[in-house]
N, C-alpha and C positions, 0 to 999 in steps of 0.2 A: 470164309467170307470176312472181309475187313469191317470192323466196327466203325461207327461215326467218329469216335475219338481217334482211331488209327488213321482214318481218311483225313481228318483235320491235320494231323501231323504230316501226312504226305503232301497236302496242299501247302502247309507252312514251309516245308523244306524244299519242295520240288516244283511247285506251280509258278511259272514265270508270267506275270501279266503282260510284260512286253512281248514275249514270244506268242502269247495268246492272240494279241492284236495283230502281230506280223503274220501269223498263220491264217487267220480267218477274216481279217478285215482290211488287208491292204487293197489299194484301189484297183489293181488288175486281177483281183481274185473273183472267179466265177461264183463262189459261195456268197460273196457280197451281193452280186447282181441277182442271184437266184433267191436264196433263203432270206437274206437280210432285207432286201427291198420289199418282198412280199410280206414279211413280218411287220415292218413298220407301217405298211399300208393297212394291214388288218387291224393293228393296234389303233391307228389313227381313226379308222372307221368306228371302232368300238367306243373310243373315248370322246368322239365328237357326236355320238348318237343321242346324248342326254341320259343314257342309262346310268352312268357313274358320275356322281356329283359329290361335292364336299370341299373342305379347305386344305386337307393335308394328305399327301401320299407318301408312303414308306416303300423304298425299294430294296430288294436283296439281289445282288448280281454276283455271278461267278467271276467273270472277267471285268475289267474296268471299262465297260462300254456305256456309251451315251445315246446310241441311236434309239433305243426303246423309250428313253425318257423324252427325247425330242418329240416322239409320236404321241405321248400321253400327257404332256405338261400343261396344256391349255386350260383345263378346268380348275387347276389348283393354285392356291395362294402360297403354299409351302410344300417343298419336297425334302424329305430326309432320305439321303442315300446311304446304303451300306454295302460293304464288300467283304469277302471272306479272308483276304490277306492284307497285311499292312502295306505292302508295296502297291496293291490295287487301290487302296485308299489314297495313297500319295499320287498315283496316276490320275485319279478322278479329280483331286484337288488341283492338279496342274492345269487341267482343262477348264475347270470352273474359274480359276484365277487368271486364265488366258496367258499362261507363262510360255516363254519361248521353248520349243521342243515338245510341247504338249501334243497328244494325239489329235490328228486332224479329222474332225467329223463333218466337214463341210459337204462331202459327197452324199452322206446320208441325209443331211439337212436339205440338200437340193432335191434328192429323190422324194423326200417327204413333201416338200412344198410343191413340187410338180404334181404329185398325187392330189394334194389339197387345192390345186388350182391357183397357186400363187408362188410359182418358182422363184420370182425375183425377190422374195422376202426371206430367203434362207438365212441371211445374216441376222435379221430380226428374230427369227425362230431360235437361233442359238443364244442370243442375248436374253430372250424371254426365259429360256431354261436356266441360264446362269443366274438370273435375277430371283428365281423362286427356290433354288437349292439353298437351304439354310444350314444343313449339317451333313457331314460325310463321316460315317462311323464304321468301326471294325465290328463285324458280327461273328457270333459263334453259335451256330444252331445246335450244338451238342448240349447247350445249357437251356434251362427253362426260361431264363431271361437272356436273350442273345446279346444284350448290350450291357450286362452288369459291369460295374455297379450303377450305371445310369438306368433309370426307369423312364420309359417314354409313355406319354398319355396315349390312349387308344386313337387310332387314325381312321380316316374315312375310307382309304383304299390302300391295299398292299399289293405290290407288283413283285413277283419272284421270277427271275430269269435263270433257268438251268440249275438252280441251287439244290433243290430238294433231291433230285435223282442223282446228282453228282456227289452229294455228301452222305447219302444213305443208300447202301447197296442192298438192303433187305426191306421188303415191303412194310413190315411192322415198324421199323425205325423211321421210314418215310412218313407213315401215318402219324407217328408221334411228333415229328418235326412240323408237320402241317398243322397239327393241333396247337403247337407252340405259336406258329404264325397267326393262327386264327385268334389267339388270345390277345394279339396286338391290335385287333380291328374292332371298331365300334359295332354294336348291334345295328343291323341295317346297312353296314358298310360292305365293301367288296374285296375279294381276293382275286387277283388275275395271275394265273400261272402260265409261263411260257416254258414249254417242255420239248424234249427231243425223244419222240417215240421210237421204239425198235433200236435204240442205241445201246451197244454193249461196251463201248470204249471211245475215247477221243485222245488225240495226241496233242501235246504242247511241247514244241521242240522235239527232243529225242525221248521224252518221258511219256509213257502210256498210262492214262488214267482210266480206271474202271468206271462203269456207269450202270445204274439200275435199268435193266431192260423191261420196259412196261408199255402198256397200250392205253388208249383213251378210256377204255372201260375201267381200268384200275384207278385212273385219276378221278373219274366220276365217283367211284366207290369211296375213295379216300376223302374227297370233299364232303360227301354225305355224312361219313362217320365223324368228321370234324365239326358237324353242326352247320354246314353250309348248303345252300340250295344252288345247284348248277343252273345257270340261266342261259349260257351260250357256250358253245365249243366249236372252234374253227380248226380244221386240219389243213395245213398248207403242204401238199406233196412236194417232195424234193425232185427237181427235174435234172439239174446238173450233177454229174457224178465225179467231177474233177477231184474232189478231196474225199472220196468214199473210203479209201484206206486210212485216211487221217481221222475222220469222224463218220461212223457208219450208221447214221440216223436215216430214217425214211422221210423226214420232213420236220415241220414245226407244228406243235399243237398248242393252241391258246385256249385256256379254260377260264370262264368268268363265273364267279359264284358269289352269292350274297349271304352274309351272316345273319341267321335268324335271331 
């Protein structure tokens, strides 16, 4: 079994953020219409409910994606983004700075605004997000401080998308990394995990990346052991099987937990 340090080297050397986007988020992809649409709708419902409040959100993302943050940005004055690769950080900065050739997230913004009942405001939604993103950092979850030498003050909410189970193939190391994440959150703050249950691997280009196969029950157990209280768990079953041989997950799991 590969260690987190070995997996980090694999991502540093072989993970292409550009190919990640091309595989899973191009506009004619059924995965986008199925999993992504339902995911941003569920996140929007959670973050608009009043359950999660505060000034600052910190995100950990595997690929350089913005659709999750479009769905959760409204309550926050400041968002600190992070990504596991330097190229991913560059791709995120391109979008925030609205540079030519940056990834187009307008379809996700339109899907989200239609769900929220204001489809015509998708451009405003993107500008809102650009306005609250204050930093984009490179993260390393193999370290007790993922951003060393920089030390961040505790945040009100942490959002992790696919990171823990992609960078930790053994359950004990997953739990250790989750405790590291929990240390970055204020008492009374929230951690929101977006996970891929029943997933053993995913493809990016021709490279096959291993993935921790786990269930909702394990995520609940890990959150509890990290000193968090599970308040909500949403399972979004996967309907479309177009890319099953590329990513063999059964759907998307969203877990919301409060730090005691």
